[in-house]
C-alpha positions in Angstrom: 29.8 65.4 120.5 27.6 65.7 117.7 30.1 68.1 115.6 29.6 67.8 111.7 31.5 66.1 108.7 31.4 69.8 107.1 31.9 71.3 110.0 35.1 69.7 111.0 36.0 70.6 107.1 35.2 74.0 108.2 37.6 74.1 111.0 40.4 73.2 108.8 39.6 74.9 106.1 40.1 78.1 108.1 43.8 77.1 110.2 44.7 77.0 106.6 43.8 80.3 106.1 45.4 81.3 109.6 41.9 81.2 112.0 42.3 79.5 115.3 41.7 80.7 119.0 44.6 79.1 119.8 48.1 78.6 119.5 49.1 75.8 121.0 52.3 75.8 119.3 54.3 72.7 118.0 51.7 72.3 115.0 48.6 72.0 118.4 46.0 73.9 117.9 42.0 75.0 119.7 39.4 75.5 117.7 36.2 76.8 119.7 33.1 74.9 118.3 29.7 76.5 119.2 26.9 74.5 119.8 23.8 74.2 117.8 22.0 77.2 118.4 24.2 78.8 120.6 27.0 80.4 120.3 30.8 79.8 120.9 31.8 80.7 124.7 29.7 77.9 126.2 30.4 75.4 123.2 32.9 73.1 122.8 36.3 72.7 122.1 38.5 71.0 119.8 42.3 69.8 119.4 43.8 69.6 116.5 47.4 69.0 114.8 47.8 70.5 111.8 50.6 71.7 109.8 49.4 74.1 106.0 49.3 71.6 102.9 50.4 68.6 104.9 47.4 67.5 107.3 45.2 68.1 110.2 43.7 65.4 113.4 41.1 65.9 115.2 42.2 64.7 118.4 40.5 65.6 121.6 37.1 67.4 121.4 35.0 68.6 124.6 31.8 71.1 126.5 33.5 73.9 128.3 30.9 73.2 130.7 33.0 69.7 131.0 36.4 71.1 131.5 38.3 74.4 131.9 41.6 73.7 129.7 43.7 71.4 128.6 46.2 70.4 131.7 50.1 71.1 130.7 51.0 67.3 130.8 48.2 67.2 128.4 49.6 70.0 125.9 52.7 67.8 125.9 51.6 64.7 124.6 49.8 66.4 122.5 52.4 68.0 121.1 54.3 64.7 120.8 51.6 63.4 119.1 51.5 66.2 116.7 55.6 65.5 116.0 54.6 61.2 115.5 51.6 61.9 113.3 52.4 64.6 111.2 55.6 63.4 110.3 53.6 59.4 109.0 54.5 58.9 105.3 51.2 58.3 103.3 51.3 53.9 103.5 51.5 54.8 107.0 48.0 56.9 107.1 47.0 54.2 104.5 47.6 51.9 106.4 46.2 53.5 109.9 42.6 54.5 108.1 42.2 50.5 107.1 42.4 49.6 110.4 40.0 52.3 111.1 42.9 53.5 113.5 42.2 57.3 112.3 38.5 57.5 110.4 38.7 59.5 106.9 36.9 63.1 106.7 35.9 63.0 102.7 33.8 66.3 101.7 31.3 66.5 99.0 32.6 70.1 98.2 35.5 69.4 97.2 34.8 66.3 94.5 35.5 63.8 97.5 39.3 65.0 97.2 40.5 63.9 100.5 41.6 67.1 103.2 
């Protein structure tokens, strides 16, 4: 969807401060993201698995014009994924990063502190 790393970082900071569009339960959040030069209403939606002071995983993004919302079966899958991913030990996450299964976002604003 072309959402920048900076915008993704802003989303995780907002989640940490209690700002989100929809709490879907089970550590799953839906966040609206504006298209460049436009508002949020017709923009993008991201599904984020998030646990404060621990981790955030961006698992799905879609344009509002392509899809109104996620289906019930998708939500169930995201909740299960949140339970699994948010419980992973650091060593396993490092291995997944090394394999390319996960991509890490590193911000300059945090002196390259990992988020």
